[in-house]
Structures are given as structure tokens and as C-alpha cells.
C-alpha positions in Angstrom: 4.2 12.4 21.1 4.3 9.4 23.4 5.5 6.1 22.1 3.4 3.0 22.5 4.7 0.5 25.1 5.2 -2.3 22.6 7.3 0.0 20.3 9.5 0.8 23.3 9.9 -2.9 24.1 10.8 -3.7 20.4 13.4 -0.9 20.4 14.9 -2.1 23.7 15.1 -5.7 22.4 16.8 -4.5 19.2 19.4 -2.6 21.2 20.1 -5.3 23.8 19.6 -8.5 21.8 20.1 -7.7 18.0 20.5 -11.4 17.2 17.0 -12.0 18.5 15.5 -9.3 16.4 17.2 -10.5 13.3 15.6 -13.9 13.9 12.3 -12.2 13.7 12.9 -10.7 10.3 11.4 -12.6 7.4 12.2 -12.0 3.7 9.5 -12.4 1.2 10.2 -12.5 -2.5 7.2 -12.5 -4.9 7.7 -13.7 -8.4 4.7 -13.5 -10.7 4.8 -15.4 -14.0 2.2 -16.8 -16.2 2.6 -18.4 -19.6 6.1 -17.0 -19.9 5.1 -13.3 -19.6 6.7 -10.6 -17.5 5.4 -9.5 -14.1 4.7 -5.8 -13.2 6.9 -6.1 -10.1 9.3 -8.4 -8.2 9.2 -7.3 -4.6 11.4 -8.2 -1.7 9.8 -7.2 1.5 11.3 -7.3 5.0 8.7 -7.6 7.8 9.5 -7.4 11.5 7.2 -9.8 13.3 6.1 -8.4 16.7 4.6 -10.3 19.7 2.9 -8.4 22.5 -0.3 -8.6 24.5 -2.3 -6.9 21.8 -0.8 -7.0 18.3 0.4 -10.5 17.5 2.0 -10.0 14.2 2.5 -7.4 11.4 1.8 -8.4 7.8 2.3 -6.5 4.6 -0.4 -6.6 1.9 0.9 -5.3 -1.4 -1.9 -4.6 -3.9 -0.6 -4.3 -7.4 -1.3 -4.6 -11.1 0.0 -7.2 -13.6 0.3 -7.0 -17.4 0.9 -9.8 -19.9 3.2 -7.5 -21.8 6.3 -5.5 -21.0 5.3 -2.5 -18.8 7.7 -0.1 -20.4 6.3 -0.9 -23.8 2.8 -0.2 -22.5 3.8 3.2 -21.2 5.8 4.1 -24.3 2.8 3.2 -26.6 0.5 5.4 -24.5 3.0 8.3 -24.6 3.2 8.1 -28.4 -0.6 8.0 -28.8 -1.4 10.5 -26.0 -4.0 8.1 -24.7 -4.3 6.3 -21.4 -2.2 3.1 -21.2 -3.8 -0.3 -21.7 -5.4 -1.5 -18.5 -3.7 -4.3 -16.6 -4.7 -7.9 -17.1 -5.0 -8.6 -13.3 -4.7 -7.2 -9.9 -2.4 -8.9 -7.3 -2.1 -9.3 -3.5 1.5 -9.9 -2.5 2.3 -10.9 -6.1 -0.6 -13.3 -6.6 -3.8 -12.6 -8.5 -5.7 -15.5 -7.0 -7.6 -18.0 -9.2 -8.4 -16.0 -12.3 -9.3 -17.7 -15.6 -6.3 -16.4 -17.5 -3.6 -17.3 -14.9 -3.4 -20.0 -12.3 -1.7 -18.8 -9.1 -2.1 -21.9 -6.9 -5.0 -20.4 -5.0 -3.4 -17.0 -4.3 -1.7 -15.6 -1.2 -2.5 -17.4 2.1 -2.4 -15.6 5.4 -2.4 -17.9 8.4 -3.9 -16.6 11.7 -4.6 -18.0 15.2 -8.0 -17.6 16.8 -8.3 -14.8 19.3 -5.2 -13.0 18.1 -5.1 -9.4 16.7 -3.0 -8.7 13.6 -1.8 -5.5 12.0 -2.1 -5.4 8.3 -0.1 -2.8 6.4 -2.0 -2.3 3.1 0.1 -0.8 0.3 -1.4 0.1 -3.1 1.5 -0.6 -5.4 -0.7 -0.4 -8.5 0.1 2.3 -11.1 -3.2 3.8 -12.0 -6.1 2.5 -10.0 -7.6 3.1 -6.6 -8.5 -0.2 -4.9 -11.0 -1.5 -2.4 -9.8 -3.9 0.3 -12.0 -6.1 2.4 -12.0 -9.4 4.3 -15.1 -11.7 4.5 -16.7 -11.8 7.9 -14.2 -9.4 9.6 -14.1 -5.8 10.4 -11.0 -3.6 9.9 -9.9 -1.1 12.5 -8.1 1.7 10.7 -5.3 3.2 12.8 -2.9 4.8 10.3 -3.0 6.4 6.9 0.1 7.4 5.0 2.4 7.3 8.1 0.0 9.4 10.1 -1.9 8.1 13.1 -5.7 8.5 12.8 -8.5 8.2 15.4 -9.2 4.5 15.2 -12.5 3.5 13.6 -14.1 0.2 12.4 -15.1 -0.4 8.8 -15.7 -3.2 6.4 -14.0 -1.8 3.3 -10.9 0.3 2.9 -10.2 2.4 -0.2 -6.6 3.2 -1.0 -5.0 5.1 -3.9 -1.8 4.3 -5.7 1.2 5.0 -3.6 -0.7 5.2 -0.4 -0.5 3.0 2.8 -3.1 2.2 5.4 -2.5 0.2 8.6 -5.5 -1.7 10.0 -6.0 -4.1 12.9 -8.0 -7.3 12.3 -9.0 -9.7 15.1 -9.3 -13.4 14.3 -12.5 -13.7 16.2 -14.3 -16.3 14.0 -12.9 -19.4 15.7 -12.0 -21.3 12.6 -12.5 -21.3 8.8 -11.1 -19.8 5.6 -12.2 -16.2 4.6 -11.7 -14.5 1.3 -9.6 -11.3 1.1 -10.5 -9.2 -1.9 -8.9 -6.2 -3.7 -11.0 -4.7 -6.4 -10.9 -1.4 -8.4 -12.8 1.8 -7.6 -13.6 4.1 -10.5 -16.8 6.2 -10.6 -16.0 7.9 -13.9 -16.6 6.5 -17.4 -12.9 5.4 -17.7 -11.8 1.8 -18.5 -10.2 -0.1 -15.6 -9.0 -3.6 -14.9 -12.2 -5.0 -13.4 -10.6 -8.3 -12.2 -10.6 -8.8 -8.4 -7.5 -10.1 -6.8 -8.1 -12.6 -4.0 -6.2 -14.1 -1.1 -7.3 -16.2 1.9 -7.3 -15.6 5.6 -6.8 -19.1 6.9 -7.3 -19.9 10.6 -4.8 -22.4 12.0 -6.2 -25.9 12.4 -8.7 -25.4 9.6 -8.6 -28.1 6.9 -7.4 -27.1 3.5 -10.6 -28.7 2.0 -12.8 -26.3 4.0 -15.0 -24.2 1.8 -13.9 -20.5 1.9 -16.4 -18.0 3.2 -16.8 -15.5 0.3 -17.4 -11.8 0.2 -18.9 -9.6 -2.5 -16.5 -6.7 -3.6 -18.1 -3.3 -4.0 -19.2 -2.3 -7.4 -16.4 -0.5 -9.2 -18.4 2.8 -9.1 -19.4 2.4 -5.5 -18.8 6.1 -4.5 -20.8 5.8 -1.2 -18.4 3.0 -0.1 -15.4 5.2 -0.8 -16.8 8.3 0.8 -17.9 6.3 3.8 -14.2 5.5 4.4 -12.8 9.0 3.7 -15.4 10.7 5.8 -14.5 8.6 8.8 -10.9 9.8 8.8 -10.0 12.0 11.8 -6.8 13.1 13.3 -5.6 11.5 16.5 -6.4 14.5 18.6 -6.8 13.7 22.3 -5.4 14.8 25.7 -2.7 12.2 25.4 -2.0 12.8 21.7 -2.9 16.4 21.0 -2.8 17.8 17.5 -0.6 20.8 18.2 -0.8 23.3 15.3 2.1 25.8 15.3 0.8 29.4 15.7 4.1 31.2 15.4 5.7 31.5 12.0 9.5 31.4 12.0 10.1 31.7 8.2 7.9 32.7 5.3 8.4 30.7 2.2 7.7 31.9 -1.4 7.1 29.3 -4.1 6.6 29.9 -7.8 5.2 27.3 -10.2 6.0 27.5 -13.9 6.7 25.5 -17.0 10.2 24.1 -17.1 12.2 24.5 -20.3 15.5 23.0 -19.0 15.5 19.3 -19.9 17.9 18.5 -17.1 17.8 19.7 -13.5 19.8 18.6 -10.6 19.1 18.5 -6.8 15.3 18.3 -7.2 12.3 16.8 -5.4 10.1 15.1 -8.0 6.4 15.1 -7.2 3.3 14.0 -9.1 -0.2 12.8 -8.7 -1.0 9.3 -7.2 -1.8 8.0 -10.7 1.3 7.1 -12.7 -0.4 7.8 -16.0 -0.7 11.5 -15.1 3.1 11.9 -15.3 2.9 11.4 -19.1 0.2 14.1 -19.2 2.4 16.7 -17.6 0.8 16.6 -14.1 4.1 16.6 -12.3 6.5 19.1 -10.9 10.1 19.3 -9.6 11.2 21.4 -6.7 14.7 22.7 -7.1 16.2 22.7 -3.6 19.2 24.8 -2.5 21.5 23.4 0.1 21.6 25.1 3.5 24.3 25.1 6.1 26.0 21.7 6.9 25.0 18.2 5.9 21.7 18.2 7.9 20.4 21.0 5.6 21.8 19.6 2.3 20.3 17.3 -0.2 21.9 13.9 -0.5 23.8 13.2 -3.7 22.1 11.1 -6.3 22.7 7.4 -6.3 25.6 6.2 -8.5 23.2 4.3 -10.9 21.0 7.3 -11.6 20.7 7.7 -15.4 22.4 10.8 -16.7 20.6 13.4 -18.9 
């Protein structure tokens, strides 16, 4: 697969001028606290900022959940009862819930943009149990990647993303000026309780006064199945003459897998897999692949980290 020119430039700069690249790396540390309670997460994100003729900058948008109580206690209580865990008290965007009635967050996360520039947003659903909608007032999103796989670009107003998934979108600051609401809200079309609090952030055009009224957007209803299917139905592989989707037709090795109920409470050298929803792991919807080492280090599983808890 061909590499985009701007990626080649970035790699070349990294090799020839490592000090310059280091100066473009920003560290973000999100600390969420409210009334002395504990946050769901405390993330440190490293983002490489890129300047080219097309994409002006790369930003991470972490959507998450926040509880007023200790998260481990919430999970332990659910495991004992066999019921779903208590829903979170708020959703967050980059660690900030936005102005919700139960927790002041100084207006939420603020993303500064320049008119006429195009930005890549890496949207990450770091929530535990809820699919989330993502939209920006007055702006269309061009989806270019889902879960580290390029897709045929398409424009849409609302993205839906499941826990553990990533989606890269391009947004062009084509409104001239102003402040525009960014919203992350839950999607659930089954009769199951969810945290129905919308997390908000602000897309702030440079030069716009802080006192300017923010242009709002209405999040989809939590059971807006047509909005979700509109997004998923638009996904297509990046199959073109330049980027063909080559499907291997020759089989080199046939693999045989068996799935069963494990009785050994401790296994080593395994790949752990489960559904996108964290709650499903407590219901047994998970599996572990036991992997045998092959020949040499390139075909061997790396040893566990030194701080891995022992059985």
C-alpha cells in the first residue's frame, strides 16, 4: 500500500531532525475530580502535531465514563449480584464532562481551530459499557479510518463508536468564526439503563471572543437506531486502483481452533479477548487463546510485564 506524502515527510523529518519532532510532541494529562470523588481514568496522551498543505493538526478525542464512586467497587458489587453495574454519573470528552448540574468542569474541553484549516480528530471510545454518538454543531465529519483500517472517505454529521473502538475523521473549520458545541451522547436501542448525560466540549475558532454564544446541536435520541445504521451502512473498504483490496486466494496453512469451557484457573502465554462491553467479561463472554511459540523471537510471544499479578 502506498504511503501518503505527508506521512513520508513526517518520517523523513523524524529521521533527519529528531529534535524538531520532539518539539512537536505535546503531553496532555487529564485529571477529573468533583467533590472529592475518584475519576474513572487519568490519561496521559502523546499527540504528534502535523503541519502540511491539507491536514493542519491531529487531535485526540477520548470519550469516557465517570463514576462518583470507586470503579472497582462498582464492578465487584455487580459481580456479586449478577446484575449489570450501576451506570456512570457522567460521560467525558478528554476528561471533562462539560457543564453538567452535578459537577462543574470549567466549561469542558476546548479545541482551538483556525478558519480554513482542516483537522484530523482521532475519536476514541474509552467508556466501559456504552456506545456513543459524536457530532459537532454546524460541521460535517469526513470519516477516513475505523479501528486502524482505512475506509473509503464519506461525509456524515454523526459518528457512532463502540467501547474500545477508534475512528479518525477530518473536519474543516469552514465557518469563519464562532464557538460550536461538540457532543458525545449514548446510543442504546434496547430497554437497558444507560447514563443519559451528554458530554460536551467546544470547537473554538481563533479570534472569537470568549463571551460569544456557542452554537448548539441536538444530540440524537439514545434509541436513534436509524442514525447508527446510517453510519455503519456507509462504511466501505478503501478499494481502488491505487489502493486495491487484495484478498489472498492461496492458502498456505490451515488452522484448526477449538472453543471450550476452561477449568484451569491460571493459564500462561495467552491472548485475552472479549466483547466491546466491559460488563460482558463478568458474564463469561470472553475467551483466551493459548499460543505456542514458533521458531525464533519473531514467532514467540513476549514475556509478561514484571508487574503482572500472579495467579
